N, C-alpha and C positions, 0 to 999 in steps of 0.2 A: 614475612609472609608476602609482602607486596612484594620484595626484592625476587623472590622465589617465580612470582606470577609473570612479573616482567621479564625475568629472564628467560623462562619457558617461552612465551609469546615472541621474544627475540628468536629463542632459537628454531620455533617452528614456521617463523615467516618464510624464509625460503620454501617450504612444501606447500603450504597453505597458498601462497602466491602462484604455484602450478594447480593446485586444486582449482583456485578461481579460474585460472584462465582455460581450463579444460571446459569448465562449467561455461564459461563467454564463449568459447568456439562451439560450444554445442547446446544452443538454448531450443527451449521447447515451450510451446503456447499453455495456456492455462488449460488444468486437466487432463493433458497429454506428455506430462512431465515421467514418462515412462523410463528412459534411460538415465536423467536424472535420477530418478529414485534408486536405481540399480546402482549409481555410483556412490551414492550416499552409501547406502547400504554395505556396500563393500569396504568404505572406508572405515564405516564404524564396525565391520567385522575384523578389518587387518589390526584396531587399536585396542579392540575388546569390549566393548561397548554391548549392551544387551540392547535390542530393539524390537517394536512389532511393528510390522510393516502393513501396506493394505487400507489402511484409512482414508477416505475417499478415493481409493484405487491406486493413488500413487504417494500418499503423505504417509510418514513415519513418524513414530513418537518412541525416544532411547531413552534411557533411565540411567543415571550415575548414580549410586549407593554410595554414600559415605558411612561413616561410624554410624550408629544407631540410626537408620534409614527411615524408620518412621517418626522420629521426632518432628520434623517438619517438611514439605514437599513445596518447591517451586518451579514456576516453569520456564524456559527461554523459546521465544518463536523466533525462525526465519521462513520465508516464502520461496519457491523455488520457479515460479514460471517467467516467462519472456513476453514478451511483445512484438504484434505483427509491423517489425520496422525491419528497413532496409539499411544494414551498417555500412557507414561510410568511413570508420578510422582504417587507417593503414598501420596495424599492426599484427604481430606474429601470430595473435589468438583472436584475430577476426572472425565472424560468424561464419560457421561452414553451411549452417543451414540460410539456403535464400529467401528473404524475406521475415526472417525470426531475428529478433536479439534482446539482448537483458541490456535493455536502455533503461531500466527503472533501479539496476543495482540488487537484483533480488540474487545474482549470481555471488555479490560480496557477501549480504547477509548469509548466504548458505555455505558459502567457505568460512566466514568468520567465525559460525556457530559450529563448526567442525572443529576449527582451530580450539575452538573454549572448551568442546568436548572434549579433547587430547590433553588440555589442561588442566582439564576439571577431572579427567582419570588418572593422569598422573598423580595428582595431589588426595586423592578420594580418602587417604589414610590423614587428611588434614582438616577435615569438617566432618559436624554432623547432620544428616537430612538426606535427600534423595532431590536432584535435581531431574527435571523433566525435559527434554529437548525435543521440540516440536518443530518438524521442517514440513510446512503447510504448501499444499498447491492451489493453483487458482485465484492470487489475491486480485488478478486485475479485472476479473468480469464477473458478472453477476451469475449466483446468490454470493459469492464471496468465499474462498475455501474455508475462512475461518469460522463462518457459521456453521458450516456441514462436519469439520473438525469437532466442534463443539457438540453438534447432535451425534454424532458417532463414538462419543466417550472420550476424546482424545485428553480431557483434564481429569479422569476418573481413573480410580484402580492404578495408584493410589491417586489421592483428588489431591489437585494442588491448591497451596493459599493464596497464589498471587503470580503473576506472570509478566515478563520483562522483553520488549522486544526493541529491536533497531532499527534506522535506515540512513540510508547514504543521502546527503545534503551538499551538494554539490556547490552551493553558494559560501559553504566553511571550508577553512583551509585542514588538510589534511593534520591529525594531531589532536585537533580538538572537537569536543561535542558539545550539546547542546541538550537542555532540558526545559518544561514548562510544568507548572503546577497547574491542576484542574483542566478546564475547557481547552481545547488543544487544535482539534481538526472537526470538519463540517461532516455533516451528513451528508450525503449523496443520492438524488435521484434521476432517472433517465426519462425523457419525454420524448415521445413517438405521435407526432401529429398526421393524419392525412387529410387534407380540404379538399371536397371533392364540388366539382363545380361543371359547365358545359362548355368544352372547348372550340374552338372555330378560327375564322380568319380574324386574324388583328387590326385588319382594317374595318370591320363590321362588329364591332365590339357589342351594339344593340341586340346582337342574335347570341351574346354567350352569356355565362356567368364565368367570371375570369375567377380562378383560383390562385392566379399570381397575385391580383389585387388582394384578394381576400387573405392571404398568409402574409401578404406587408403590413396592412392593416394589424394583423395577430400579433407579429412580432413586435411591433411598435405598439401597443397595448400593453400587451403582456410585461411589456418594463414596468409599468405602474404597481403591480405585483408587490415588487421590492419597493421602488420609490415612493409608492403613496399608500398602500397597506399596511406594510409592515412599520413595527417601531424601530426606529435609528438605532437602537440600543442592541439589538438582535443582528448579529452580521449574516448578512443572505446574499446570494447572487442566482440571477437566472440568465443562462445565455444558452443561445443556438449555434450550432457550431454546422450544422448542414442545412440546406434548402435546394430541394430537386425538383424542378418545374421543366420536363422533358418536351418541351415547345422548341420552335427556332422563332428566327426575328417576327415572322408574318403570321404565326399558329400559334396559337394558346390552348396549351393542352387541357385537359380534363381533370387531370389529379395532380398537386403539390404535395410534397411530403419533408417534411421538418423532423430534425432532431437535435434534442437540446440537453441541458442538466439544469438541476435547481440544488440550490445547496443551503444550509442552515445550522443553526447551532440550540434550536429551541424546537421541541417536541411537539408543542401545541400551535407555534406557527407555522411547523411543518404541515402538519393537517388542514389547518385551515388555508393555507397559502395553495392545497391541490384542490382544495372545492372552488376557490376563485378563479383559477387556472381555468379549470374547466367548464364553469359557467360563462365567464368571460369568453373563451375560445367558442364556445356554442352559439352565445349570444350574437357575435361577431357574426359566423358565417350562415347564421340563419336571416341576419339584418341583410345581408348581401346578397340571399337569395341562393348559397351553396350549404353543404352539410360539411362536419369534421367529427373524424374520428381522435379522440384526445385520448392517449394512453400513458399513463405516469407508472412505472414501475419503481419500484419503493427499491432503495436500495441498501447501502450500508449508515448506520446510526452514526451520531458524532462521538468524536472519542475523547473521552477524558481522562487526564493522568491522574489517580486517585492519590490524595495530599500525602497521605504518609508514606508509603510506598515510594511515591517521587523525592518527598525531602531524603528519606535513607537514600535513596540510588545516587542522588546528588551529591549528598556529602560523601558517599562512596567515589564518586567521579574526581571531586575535589583532593581526595586523599592519594588516588591513584594516579592522577593526571597533572594536578596542582591549579588551584583557583584559577590561573590566568588562561587556561585553556579549556575551561567548562563555561559557556554562555547561557543565558537565557532565551529562549524561543518566543516568538510572536506567534498570536493567533494567526492560522491557516483557513482558509477556505477549500483547500485540497483535502483529500478524504483517502481512508485506509480499512481494507476490513478488519486490521487490528481491533478497531473499534468495537467488534462483537464481542470481544474477548473482554474489553474493559466495561462493559455493559452486563457483565456476568460476575465479575472477580477482580479487586484489586491489581491493578496494572499502572507500570510504567512504560511509556513509548518515546524514545529519546531520539537523538541524532547525531550521524556518525561524519565529520568533517570529511572529505575526498578531494577537495580541490588544490592545486598547485598549480598558480599561474605564471611562475617561472618555465614550467615545462610545459604549458599550454596548456591544460588540463581545466578547462573552465565550463565545456558545456554542459545544458542544462539534463536532468532526466528526461526521459519520452524524445529523445532527440537521435538523430542516425550517429552522432559523433561524441555519445556520450563516452565518456572513459574515467578511471580514478586514478591519482596517487596510490599506487598500492602500499606502500609505508602506512597507509589508513587499516590495513588489515591487521597489523600487529595493535593497532589502539583497540581496535575492534573487538578482537578475540581476548585480548590481556582483560580489557575494562569489563565484559560481560562474564568474565571468569571472577573477576574480583566481587563484581555486584552480588553475583549469585552467592558466594563464600559470605560476603557482610551480612547479604538479607537473610541468609542460614543460621547467623548468629542474633537474630534479632527476635 
C-alpha cells in the first residue's frame, strides 16, 4: 500500500504543481478567498469528491468515504489565505494581485491537500472510515478562521475524532518533515496602545506632557513583564513592532500609538501578564502626567500536539519517508490558529520541508522572496494520505 500511495503522489505531482502555481499567482487576503474557494470546489468536482461550501463564507469541508464510512472519522486541514506583501520573486507564477502574496505557504498547504484528496479518492476502497478535508479561510488574522470553522460545525456531521495539519518549514530541506509531541507553539495576543499627552514646541518641554517620552519609558519598563515577573521555565516574549508619534524635529505630538505582541505557553501566566501590563502602563502614564488606552486583543491559544496522535503520525512518517527524513522540532514562540483545533480534539501539526539551497530557495516565510522546492508537494500530499490511512486503522 505504501508503494501505491508513493506512486500516486509521483503521478499526480505535475498536476498539483500547476494547482499550486495557479493559487500562488492568484492570492487573496484573509476572509476574502472567494476565487480560491471556487477553484477548490471546481477541483473537487472534477475528481468526484463531495463537499459542502460556505463555512465562514469561503471555507469548504469535503468528505472521502471508504468502506464502512461510520467506523472512524478523521480530519485533515489546510488554510487558504495570503498576506499583504509585495512579491519580489521573478517566476512565471508570481502574484498577479499587487500587494498580496502567498508568503506563508498556504498555497502549498491547499494544493497539497487537494493532492491528498486525489490519492485518497483513488484508494477509497482500500480503507475503512471517512476523511474530512477542511479548507479553511483566515488563518492570518484574528479571530482566526479555525475558531469560526469550529463554531460553524466544520468538525461535526460526521464528528471527527482527531485532526492533522501540516505547514511549510523553509529551514528544512524538501523531502524531510518534522514533528514534536506535546506543547509546540505559543499563544498570541495583539497589543494596541495609545499614549496621550500635551504636545508643543520641542524647545519648551516645561509646557508640554511628552507622549514620546512616556511611550519610551513604557516600552523599556514593560520588558520587565517577561524578565522579572515570569518564571524562566515558561517561554514568553513581549515585542513592540510599531511606534508612531507624528511630530517633527521640534514639535512634540499630542498622541503616540504603539502596537506589539505577547506570546506564551501557559494560560495562568497569560492572564496575569495581561493584568501586569495594563497596570504598569497606566501607572507610568499617570506618573508622568499623561493617560493611556491599553488594549490587549486576546488571540490564538497555544498549540499542543496530543501525545498518542503525534506518536502514531510520527511513526507513519518514519515508515513512509524513512527515519532519516523525519526530525524532531524545537519549541516555537510563533503561533498558528490550528491551535484552536488542538484545544478541542486530539491533534497533530507537523512541518513540511521546502528548502533547496542549491536552487537558491532559502527565504523565510512572511518575506517577499519566499518560495519552495516544488518536489515538496510530492512529500506533502503523499505523507498526509499515508498518515490518514494509517490513523483510520488505529
